[in-house]
N, C-alpha and C positions, 0 to 999 in steps of 0.2 A: 285291696281295700283301703290302699294309700289314695289320698286324697279326695275320698268319699266321706260323708257325714252318715254315721248310724240312723235308723228311722226314729223320727223325735219321739214316737209313742213307747219305743224301747228304752230312749234314755228316761222319760219320764218316768217309766214303772220302775227303772233301776234307780233313780235318785231318790223316789219316795220310800221304796222297799231299803234301801240304805240307812235312810234318816231315819225310819221307823224300826228297821232290823225286825221288821214284820212282814210279810205278803199281805195279811188280812188287814191291816192298819194302812197298807199304802192303798189297799182295793178299795177301801171305804173312803180315803182321800179321792182318789181319782174316779169315783163312780163306777167300778167294772168288778169284776167277779176275781175273785183271788185266782181261778185259774187262769183267767188272761191278763193277770200280772205275770204270773208264771211261765206262761207261753212268750210273752214279750221278752221278759229277760232273758229266757232260753234261745230266743232269735238272735237276741242282741250278742250275746256270748259266743254262738254261731259266728256270726259274721266279723267279730272280732278277733275270732279263733282264741279266745283268753277266758279264761274262768273267772266269774268275778264273786261268787259265793261258794262257800261252803255249807251245804245242804244238810241238817239232821232231824231227826224227828220233830214237827213243831217249831224248829227254830231254824234261823239262817245266820251265817258271819259271812263277814266280807273277808275275801282272802287278801293277800299283801297288795296283788295288782288290783282287786276292787277297791281297798282302801285309798291308794293314791288316784284310781280316776273320780271316785266319790267326791275326794277335796275339790277337783275340778270342778267336776257337775253341780256340785254344792253352789261354788261360787258363780257358774256360769248361769243355772236357776234363779237364785238370788238377784243379779243383775236383770236379768229378763224382766222378775216379778217387780221389783223396783221401777225398771224402765217404763212396765206398763202402766203402772200406778202413776208416774208422773204423767205420761201421754194422757191418761183419761180426766187428772186433775184439770191440766191445761185445756182440753177440750171442753170443761165445763165451765171453765173460767173465763172473766171476760176478758178482750184482748189484751196482750201485752205488747206495749211498743217503746221503744227505747230509741230516742233522739241523741245524737251527740253534736256538740255545737261550743260555739265560744261563750265564754261567762259574758262578753256584752251582749252577744246578740240573744241569748238566752232572757236576759235581764229586762233588757230594752223590749227585743220586738217579739219573743216566741212567748213568754209566759203571760204577759198580761193578755193576750188571745188565745191562751188556750180553753178557757171558759167556752169559748164557742164551738170548737172543736168536740169538746166534752158533749156537747148538745146535738152535735151530728152523730157521735157513735159514744150513747151513752155504756157506762160501766168500764169502758174503756182505760186501762193501768198505763199512764205514761209518765215513762222514767226518763230524765234528761240528765247527760252526762256534759257538765258545762266544763270544757278542758279545752285550752289552746293545741292541745297535740293531735297528731292526726290519729286515726283510730283503725284498728284490724276489725274491719264488721264480724267475722267469723269468731274471732278469738274472744272480742269483748261484747260479744251479745249485741250489735247495734244494728237496727233496722234501717234508720237513714240518719246521714250526717248531713248537718249545714257548713260549708266550707267556705274560706273567704279566702280568693286568691283568681287566678287565671282561669279556672275550668278543666285542667288536663291533669286527669287521675285516670294512671294508667290501670287496665282491666275493669273499671267503675263506670258506672252509665251517670253523668254529669248535666244538670238542666239548669242555665241560669234562672236565678230567683230574684235576686233584688242589685239594680246599678247600684253604684258606689260613689256617687260626686259628693264631692266635700265640700261643706258651707258651715261658716263661722254660724254661733249659736251663742245668744246671750239673753240672762234673764231680765225680764219688762223692768226691774225694781233699778239693777244697774244701768239700764240703758236710759231710763229717766234720769239717773244720776249724771253721768258721764255720757255725751251724744255718742253714737255710730251710726253718722249719716253716709261716710265714703269711706271706702278701704283703706285710705290715709288717717282716719280719726284712730284706727287701731294702734298706733303711737301711742295714745294716752290709755292703751287698756292693758293687762295684764293677758299673755297668752298662754292658755293653758293647755300642755301635750299631754298625745298618750304617747307610747314606745315609737310610733313613726314621726320622730320629731322633724324630719324634712318636709312633710305635708304643709307646715304654713308657709314654707319657704315655694313650695310649688304654688300656692295658692296666690301667694303676694305678687310672685311672678307675673302668673297669669291675668291677675288685675291689673297688671303695669305699676305698682308700686315699688320702690327702692326707699333706702334709710330706714328700715323697721328691725331692730334685731330680734332675729327671730330665735335665737339660742335662750331668751330668758323668760323665766314664768315657769311653773311648777310642773313636772312630769308624772305621769300616774303609768301604773303598769299595763293597765289594759283601757280601752275608749270609756269602760262604764263609770270610770274613778273620774276622768275627765268630764264626762257629762254630767255627771253628776256635783262637782265641784262651780259649773257653770249654773246650774239650777241654783245654788246656793249663791250666788252671785259674785265669786271668788274670782272671774274672770271671763274671756272670750273663749269659747271651746270651738275647734274644728272639727266638726261631728260628720259622718256619714248620714246624709239625709233621711234614708230610709229608716234609721234606727230612732231618731227623734220625731218621726213626724207626727206621733201623738202628743209629744209635749209641745208642738209649734202649736198645732191644731187646736191644744186645748189653753195655750197660753202660759205655759210655763217656761217656754224659753220661746225667743222670737230670732228669726232667720232674717238681719235687717237688708240682705243682699240678693238679688234674682239670679247671681249669676253662681253658678257652682262651679267645681273643675273636675273631671272625668278623670279617674286614676288609670283606668283599664282592669282594675281589680273589680270583682263583683262576689256576691253571696251567691252560692250554688248550692243547689239540692244533688245530694252525691248517694247512690245506693248500688248492689252488687247487682248485676243481670240476674233475673228471675225473682228479685225481691218484691216487685210486685204483683206476683201469682199469689200473696197473701194478700186478701180483701182489705184487711186495716191497714196494710203498709200503702195500698193504694189509694185507700181514701184520705190516710194522711198527706200523702202527696199531695193530690187534689185538691185539699183543703188550703195547704200550705201555698200552692201555686194562686190560689183565687184570692187568698188574703194578700198577697205580694201585688197584683193587680189592680186590687182597690188600693192600697198605699201610693201605688205610681200613675194611677189614674188611667190604666189601659185593661 
């Protein structure tokens, strides 16, 4: 018997009879005859080589071995019932999709566009985990992540989504007040930084501009704070153009220079192999790709 499981019908009959301490009540629950329940329990005892019940006229009682076995079977059947109920609820409910991305990407790019995806997949339950940390897809229950980097993620599928050109942006009112017609004019402006303080140095070097102190100016913990400060007219931020395309289009920000600096970094769609087997995840990935192409004009 070692390594083999008894028949499920016998286990079900035993669990129900032990729970009710009645063959008749167990039979009613299982929609079979009391004789069928008694037969299944006897066959179970024979296969195990253990007596599970003491049988008396019109009454059954668990043996010591039966008591111990019932505790385990009761827990196992409860877990199976709960898992089945959860499965049926999920099958009847709208698609649930979990997206992990940085707070800046969520605020500047993803959230403003989500209503368009909800039109494509009505009733979808979109859950956004905005965090800078790398996720464990299985442990954290994440379907798709948007990660900023070089696209090398071992064991995962990685697809380039958005390029990462850096471009100075300024509020229209500030530009009207203090001209910004050439890169050298930045000497008269407050430089706004996110955690990547070296980005201003890279951009100015690429433009051939020297003599500007790239250490001056406020530093924000993420790009979203830097972009919001630029929109408020607090200075000039160096932003990833893909994240401020909407603000530039709506003239809430101006990108005064035509040249950006490519850092080699980009935003990538990342997901585990097999994730696209779920139609909802495949639809999300397709929509993200289409939106990115529209932003970049290709």
